[in-house]
C-alpha positions in Angstrom: 94.6 118.2 101.0 95.8 115.6 98.4 95.0 116.8 94.9 94.4 114.0 92.4 94.1 113.9 88.6 92.5 110.8 87.0 93.7 109.8 83.5 91.8 107.0 81.9 90.0 106.8 78.5 87.0 105.1 80.1 84.5 107.6 81.7 82.9 105.0 83.9 86.3 104.1 85.4 87.0 107.7 86.1 83.6 108.3 87.6 84.0 105.3 90.0 87.4 106.4 91.1 86.2 110.0 91.5 83.2 109.1 93.7 85.5 107.0 95.9 88.3 109.5 96.3 86.2 112.6 96.7 84.4 111.0 99.5 87.7 110.6 101.5 88.7 113.3 104.0 91.8 115.1 102.8 91.4 114.1 99.2 90.0 115.9 96.2 89.9 115.1 92.4 90.9 118.3 90.6 90.6 117.0 87.1 89.9 114.1 84.7 91.8 113.3 81.4 90.9 110.9 78.6 94.4 110.6 77.3 98.0 111.4 78.1 98.1 114.8 76.5 95.1 116.0 78.6 96.9 114.6 81.7 99.9 116.7 81.0 97.8 119.8 80.5 95.9 119.2 83.8 99.2 118.6 85.6 100.4 122.0 84.5 97.1 123.7 85.3 96.1 122.0 88.6 99.5 121.0 90.0 98.2 117.8 91.5 100.0 115.7 94.1 99.0 112.3 92.6 98.0 111.2 89.1 96.3 107.9 88.5 97.4 107.0 85.0 96.1 104.3 82.7 98.7 102.9 80.3 96.5 102.2 77.3 94.8 105.3 76.1 94.2 106.7 72.6 96.4 109.4 71.3 99.2 109.9 73.8 99.3 106.8 76.0 100.1 106.8 79.7 103.7 105.6 79.2 104.5 108.6 77.1 102.7 111.0 79.5 104.7 109.5 82.4 107.9 110.0 80.6 107.1 113.7 79.7 105.6 114.6 83.0 107.6 117.4 84.7 108.7 116.9 88.3 106.0 117.3 91.0 103.1 114.9 90.7 103.5 111.3 91.8 102.2 108.9 89.3 100.4 105.6 90.0 100.1 103.4 86.9 96.7 101.7 86.5 97.0 98.3 84.8 94.7 95.4 84.0 97.4 92.8 84.8 99.9 93.0 87.7 102.8 92.1 85.5 101.8 94.2 82.5 104.6 94.3 79.9 104.8 98.1 80.2 104.9 98.4 84.0 108.7 98.2 84.3 109.1 100.8 81.6 106.7 103.1 83.4 108.7 102.8 86.6 111.9 103.6 84.6 110.1 106.7 83.2 109.2 108.0 86.7 106.1 106.3 88.0 106.0 105.7 91.8 104.2 102.4 91.6 101.2 100.7 90.1 97.8 99.2 90.9 95.6 96.7 89.1 92.3 98.3 88.2 90.2 95.8 90.2 92.1 96.6 93.4 90.0 96.9 96.6 88.8 100.5 97.4 90.7 100.6 100.7 93.9 99.6 98.9 93.4 102.4 96.3 92.9 105.0 99.1 95.9 103.8 101.0 98.0 103.8 97.8 97.2 107.5 97.1 98.1 108.4 100.7 101.4 106.4 100.5 102.5 107.9 97.2 101.5 111.5 98.2 103.6 111.1 101.3 106.6 110.4 99.0 106.9 106.7 99.4 107.0 104.2 96.5 104.1 101.9 95.9 106.1 98.7 95.4 105.9 95.8 97.8 109.0 93.7 98.1 107.2 90.7 96.6 106.1 92.7 93.6 109.6 94.2 93.2 111.2 90.8 93.1 108.7 89.6 90.5 109.2 92.7 88.3 113.0 92.2 88.4 112.7 88.5 87.7 110.3 89.1 84.8 111.8 92.0 83.0 115.5 92.1 83.9 115.8 88.5 82.8 114.8 89.5 79.2 118.1 91.4 78.7 121.5 89.8 78.4 123.2 92.7 80.0 121.9 95.8 82.0 121.7 99.0 80.0 124.3 100.7 82.2 122.8 104.1 81.7 123.3 105.0 85.4 126.5 106.2 87.1 126.9 105.3 90.7 130.0 107.4 91.3 128.5 109.7 94.0 127.6 106.7 96.3 129.8 105.4 99.1 130.5 101.7 99.2 127.9 101.3 101.9 125.3 103.2 99.9 126.0 100.9 97.0 125.4 97.9 99.2 122.1 99.4 100.4 121.1 100.2 96.8 121.7 96.7 95.7 119.4 95.3 98.4 116.7 97.9 97.6 116.9 96.6 94.1 116.2 93.1 95.2 113.0 94.2 96.9 114.2 94.4 100.6 112.5 96.7 103.0 114.5 99.0 105.3 114.1 96.5 108.2 115.4 93.6 106.0 118.3 95.7 104.8 119.1 96.6 108.4 119.2 92.9 109.3 121.3 91.9 106.3 123.9 94.6 106.9 123.8 94.6 110.7 122.6 98.2 111.2 119.6 99.8 112.7 116.5 100.4 110.5 116.9 104.2 111.0 120.5 103.9 109.6 119.2 101.9 106.7 116.6 104.5 106.0 119.2 107.2 106.1 121.4 105.4 103.5 118.4 104.9 101.2 117.5 108.6 101.5 121.1 109.7 100.7 121.2 107.3 97.7 117.9 108.8 96.4 119.3 112.4 96.8 122.7 111.6 95.1 121.1 109.8 92.2 118.2 112.3 91.8 115.7 109.5 92.2 112.1 110.5 92.8 111.5 107.6 95.2 112.2 104.0 96.0 110.8 102.8 92.8 113.4 104.8 90.9 116.1 103.2 93.0 115.0 99.8 92.0 115.3 100.7 88.3 118.7 102.3 88.9 119.9 99.2 90.7 119.0 97.1 87.7 120.3 99.5 85.0 123.7 100.0 86.8 124.2 96.2 87.0 124.0 96.0 90.8 121.0 93.8 90.4 121.2 91.1 87.7 118.6 88.6 86.4 118.3 85.7 88.9 119.4 87.7 91.9 115.9 88.7 93.0 
């Protein structure tokens, strides 16, 4: 059973999501929060698998709550615009992906299942746009990440993950099997203590492996 917490300051939005998700087999909404502080409390009490987190909420916003969230729940950011100015920061702070609020019901349900399974909710196309939009605003990457634990091959794979490539695309680019590409991605995640693929994208940018204009 996938346990879900809804964090949004609009009761009608929460009610709509709850009705949809509770109707799905294998899913249950275990709590609702009107701000980030409530979301943190519910996460500690209910230990959900997935949190749907709005960014703009009164009091503690979703960005702060995502940053302060302890390991465990996977966070899907809810945003009005696909390229919201806070989305990249939310990914940097630990979110596994994002959805626009008017997404189709089937896409929302699939997103919850994908993130609960441990995968990142970032399509290659969205990843490339995020990198192009936000990385280009900085003259130099922040270089807050150390890549020392990675092998040279794992660095190559990380760079391609950062540009939005899928495992199949990485395999084609580096002349390896998709299974081998997946293994390299998994090892990079483990060595860099990344929650998921979304975190690898952020690390690739912050380390300088991906620079503005590469995506």
